[in-house]
C-alpha positions in Angstrom: 28.1 1.1 -19.4 26.4 3.6 -17.0 23.6 2.1 -14.9 20.8 3.5 -12.8 19.5 1.2 -10.1 16.1 2.1 -8.5 15.4 0.3 -5.2 18.0 -0.9 -2.7 16.1 -3.5 -0.6 17.2 -7.1 -0.5 16.8 -7.7 -4.3 18.4 -4.3 -5.1 21.4 -5.0 -2.9 22.0 -8.4 -4.6 21.8 -6.8 -8.0 24.0 -4.0 -6.9 26.7 -6.5 -5.9 26.5 -8.0 -9.4 26.7 -4.6 -11.1 29.8 -3.7 -9.0 31.6 -6.9 -9.9 30.8 -6.6 -13.6 33.8 -5.2 -15.6 31.5 -3.8 -18.2 29.9 -1.4 -15.7 31.6 2.0 -15.4 29.2 3.7 -13.0 26.1 3.1 -10.9 23.6 5.6 -9.7 21.4 4.2 -6.9 18.1 5.7 -5.8 16.2 4.6 -2.7 14.2 6.7 -0.2 15.8 4.8 2.8 19.4 5.9 3.2 20.0 3.1 5.8 20.0 0.6 2.9 23.3 2.2 1.7 25.2 1.7 4.9 27.0 -1.6 4.1 27.9 -0.4 0.6 29.1 3.0 1.7 31.2 1.4 4.5 32.9 -0.8 2.0 33.6 2.1 -0.4 32.1 1.2 -3.7 33.9 3.5 -6.1 31.5 3.0 -9.0 28.5 4.1 -7.0 26.7 7.3 -6.3 23.8 7.1 -3.8 20.7 9.3 -3.6 17.7 9.2 -1.2 15.9 11.9 -3.3 13.2 11.2 -5.9 14.4 9.1 -9.0 15.4 11.2 -12.0 17.5 10.6 -15.0 20.1 13.4 -14.1 22.8 11.9 -16.4 22.9 9.8 -19.5 22.3 6.1 -18.8 22.8 2.8 -20.8 20.6 0.6 -18.5 17.9 1.1 -15.9 17.7 -1.7 -13.3 14.4 -1.7 -11.4 14.2 -3.4 -8.0 11.6 -1.2 -6.3 8.2 -2.4 -4.9 6.0 -4.1 -7.6 3.4 -1.3 -7.9 6.1 1.3 -8.8 7.6 -0.6 -11.8 5.3 0.9 -14.4 6.4 4.5 -13.8 10.1 3.6 -14.2 9.6 1.3 -17.2 7.5 4.0 -18.9 10.3 6.5 -18.4 12.9 4.1 -19.8 10.7 3.4 -22.9 10.2 7.1 -23.7 14.0 7.7 -23.3 14.8 4.4 -25.2 17.0 3.2 -22.3 17.0 -0.6 -21.9 15.6 -1.9 -18.6 16.1 -4.9 -16.3 13.1 -5.4 -14.0 12.7 -7.5 -10.9 9.6 -9.7 -11.2 6.8 -9.1 -11.6 7.2 -6.7 -14.6 4.0 -4.9 -13.7 1.2 -5.6 -11.2 -2.1 -4.8 -13.0 -4.0 -5.0 -16.3 -4.0 -1.2 -16.5 -0.2 -1.1 -16.2 0.4 -3.9 -18.6 -1.8 -2.2 -21.2 0.1 1.0 -20.7 3.4 -0.8 -21.4 2.0 -2.5 -24.5 0.9 0.8 -25.9 4.2 2.5 -25.2 6.3 -0.3 -26.7 4.2 -0.3 -29.9 5.5 3.3 -30.3 9.0 2.1 -29.7 9.3 -1.5 -31.1 13.1 -1.4 -30.8 13.0 -1.0 -27.0 14.9 -3.7 -25.1 13.8 -5.0 -21.7 13.8 -8.1 -19.6 12.8 -9.4 -16.2 14.6 -11.4 -13.5 12.8 -14.7 -13.9 15.8 -16.4 -12.4 14.8 -20.1 -12.7 15.8 -19.9 -16.4 19.4 -19.8 -15.3 19.3 -23.2 -13.7 21.1 -25.8 -15.8 18.4 -28.4 -15.3 15.7 -26.3 -16.9 17.9 -25.2 -19.8 18.6 -28.9 -20.7 15.0 -29.9 -20.0 13.8 -27.3 -22.6 16.1 -28.9 -25.2 14.9 -32.5 -24.4 11.2 -31.4 -24.5 11.8 -29.8 -27.9 13.3 -33.0 -29.3 10.2 -35.1 -28.1 12.1 -37.0 -25.4 9.2 -36.7 -23.0 6.5 -37.4 -25.5 4.2 -35.4 -27.8 2.4 -33.7 -24.9 3.0 -33.4 -21.2 1.3 -32.9 -17.9 3.2 -30.3 -15.7 2.5 -29.9 -12.0 4.1 -27.1 -10.1 4.0 -25.6 -6.6 5.4 -22.4 -5.2 5.5 -22.6 -1.4 6.4 -19.3 0.1 7.1 -20.0 3.7 7.8 -16.3 4.5 4.5 -15.0 6.0 6.4 -12.3 8.0 7.1 -10.5 4.7 3.3 -10.1 4.2 2.9 -8.9 7.8 5.8 -6.4 7.9 6.3 -5.1 4.4 4.6 -3.6 1.4 3.4 -7.1 0.2 0.7 -7.0 2.9 -1.4 -4.6 0.7 -4.8 -6.0 -0.3 -3.9 -5.7 -4.0 -0.8 -7.8 -3.6 -0.9 -10.9 -6.0 0.6 -14.2 -4.8 0.6 -15.2 -8.5 2.6 -12.2 -9.7 4.7 -12.2 -6.5 5.6 -15.9 -6.5 3.9 -18.4 -8.8 5.0 -16.4 -11.8 8.4 -18.2 -11.5 6.7 -21.6 -12.0 4.4 -20.4 -14.7 7.3 -18.9 -16.6 9.5 -22.1 -16.3 6.5 -24.2 -17.5 6.1 -22.0 -20.6 9.9 -21.7 -21.0 10.7 -25.4 -21.1 7.8 -26.1 -23.5 8.6 -23.0 -25.6 4.9 -22.0 -25.5 3.4 -19.0 -23.9 -0.1 -19.3 -25.5 -2.6 -21.2 -23.4 -6.2 -21.2 -22.3 -6.0 -20.2 -18.7 -8.2 -20.6 -15.6 -7.4 -18.9 -12.3 -8.9 -19.5 -8.8 -8.0 -17.6 -5.6 -8.7 -18.8 -2.1 -8.1 -17.8 1.5 -6.7 -20.6 3.7 -5.1 -19.0 6.7 -6.7 -17.0 9.5 -3.4 -15.1 10.1 -3.1 -11.3 9.7 -3.1 -9.5 7.3 -6.6 -10.8 6.4 -6.9 -8.9 3.0 -4.3 -11.1 1.2 -5.6 -14.1 -0.7 -2.8 -16.6 0.3 -3.7 -19.5 -2.1 -4.0 -19.4 -5.9 -4.4 -22.1 -8.6 -3.6 -21.6 -12.3 -4.4 -24.2 -14.9 -3.1 -23.8 -18.4 -4.2 -25.9 -21.4 -2.7 -26.0 -24.9 -3.4 -28.2 -27.9 0.4 -28.3 -28.6 2.0 -28.6 -25.1 -0.5 -30.3 -22.9 -2.0 -29.5 -19.5 -0.4 -27.6 -16.6 -1.7 -27.4 -12.9 0.2 -24.8 -10.9 -0.5 -23.6 -7.4 1.0 -21.3 -4.8 0.5 -21.2 -1.0 2.0 -18.2 0.8 0.8 -19.2 4.3 2.0 -22.8 4.6 4.5 -23.4 7.4 7.3 -25.0 5.4 10.6 -23.7 4.0 10.5 -21.5 1.0 10.5 -24.1 -1.8 9.6 -24.6 -5.5 8.3 -28.0 -6.7 8.0 -28.9 -10.4 7.2 -32.1 -12.2 6.8 -33.1 -15.9 5.0 -36.3 -16.9 5.0 -37.4 -20.5 4.1 -40.7 -22.1 7.7 -41.4 -22.7 9.6 -39.9 -19.7 9.2 -38.0 -16.4 11.0 -35.8 -13.9 10.1 -34.7 -10.4 11.7 -31.8 -8.6 11.2 -31.0 -4.9 13.2 -28.0 -3.9 16.8 -29.0 -4.9 16.0 -32.8 -4.9 15.5 -34.3 -8.4 14.0 -37.7 -9.3 13.8 -38.8 -12.9 13.6 -41.7 -15.4 17.4 -42.2 -15.6 17.2 -44.6 -18.5 15.2 -42.2 -20.6 16.8 -38.9 -19.5 20.4 -39.6 -18.6 21.5 -36.1 -19.6 19.5 -34.6 -16.7 21.5 -36.5 -14.0 23.5 -34.2 -11.7 22.1 -31.0 -13.1 20.7 -28.5 -10.5 17.2 -26.9 -10.6 18.6 -24.0 -8.4 19.7 -20.8 -10.1 23.5 -20.4 -10.0 23.3 -16.8 -8.7 20.8 -13.9 -8.4 22.5 -11.8 -11.1 22.9 -14.5 -13.8 20.2 -13.0 -16.2 21.3 -9.5 -15.4 24.9 -10.2 -16.4 23.8 -12.0 -19.6 21.5 -9.1 -20.5 24.4 -6.6 -20.0 26.7 -8.8 -22.2 24.1 -8.7 -25.0 23.6 -4.9 -24.7 27.4 -4.4 -24.8 27.8 -6.7 -27.9 30.0 -9.1 -25.9 27.6 -12.0 -26.4 25.4 -12.8 -29.4 23.0 -15.6 -30.3 20.9 -17.6 -27.9 20.1 -16.2 -24.5 18.1 -17.4 -21.5 16.7 -14.1 -20.2 13.0 -13.6 -21.3 12.2 -11.4 -24.2 9.8 -8.5 -23.8 7.3 -10.4 -25.9 7.5 -13.4 -23.5 7.2 -11.1 -20.5 4.0 -9.5 -21.8 2.5 -13.0 -22.7 3.5 -14.3 -19.3 2.0 -11.4 -17.4 -1.2 -11.8 -19.5 -1.4 -15.4 -18.3 -0.9 -14.4 -14.7 -3.7 -11.9 -15.0 -6.0 -14.5 -16.6 -5.6 -13.2 -20.2 -7.8 -10.3 -19.1 -5.8 -7.8 -21.2 -6.0 -9.7 -24.5 
């Protein structure tokens, strides 16, 4: 496969390493306006890769577009890949506004065969994959209460980088992981949604709303209360808990407590993703025909429904 990678920051570098190690990848074209990001890769002589600091263009045929550029640039690249019918793998969030999501919806209606996914990496954690199976079998109960927290603990990224823009969303930039995993494990992306934004910190930048709460309610799945705090002075951490009338589980970072008698299958499973490129490699395997059947990466339909929830269902 021939791959184009747009964006070579921290996420792009990690995905680049995965692409380089994947035996199904023949060549990689990397686009990033900052040539300094290539230094470590150039120094180690990556023979599959061609680097460019010029504007992104599809100069050569490609089998996959990997998008790891800043959030607000995703729509331009996704639109190009839809029109060329080139599958895409997109760092979260898929898009960052209602306008952009509606544009993607309209374009994909014209190309329903288009394949795309997003790097919602918690899905690769063995604990959540098994939890999804147990929830479907009713082991937690008929409905559940889910409580989740995304604690960012990296305020400097809002001070020094593109995330400090007033339009940056702490829901799309962080809490989306928790919203996705709640929908994923319950196999339900259709909810009534209520969103509240607040400002807690007095730190700069002052334009960013650092706290958000999302509540989801469904007649089939139950009630979810999910929050994110980007200014809290703790380590970067994700907390997640499921309470049913038959069983429960509580996750605090990588620590897991559960009802061992009711859920013995979940013992010793980790809630931490195995590696950054797990979903990317799985998507490549499916595109190459090396893997068929069930997969853990999100479908385009799930991504659209998830983004709608993060935007308060304002595009429906």
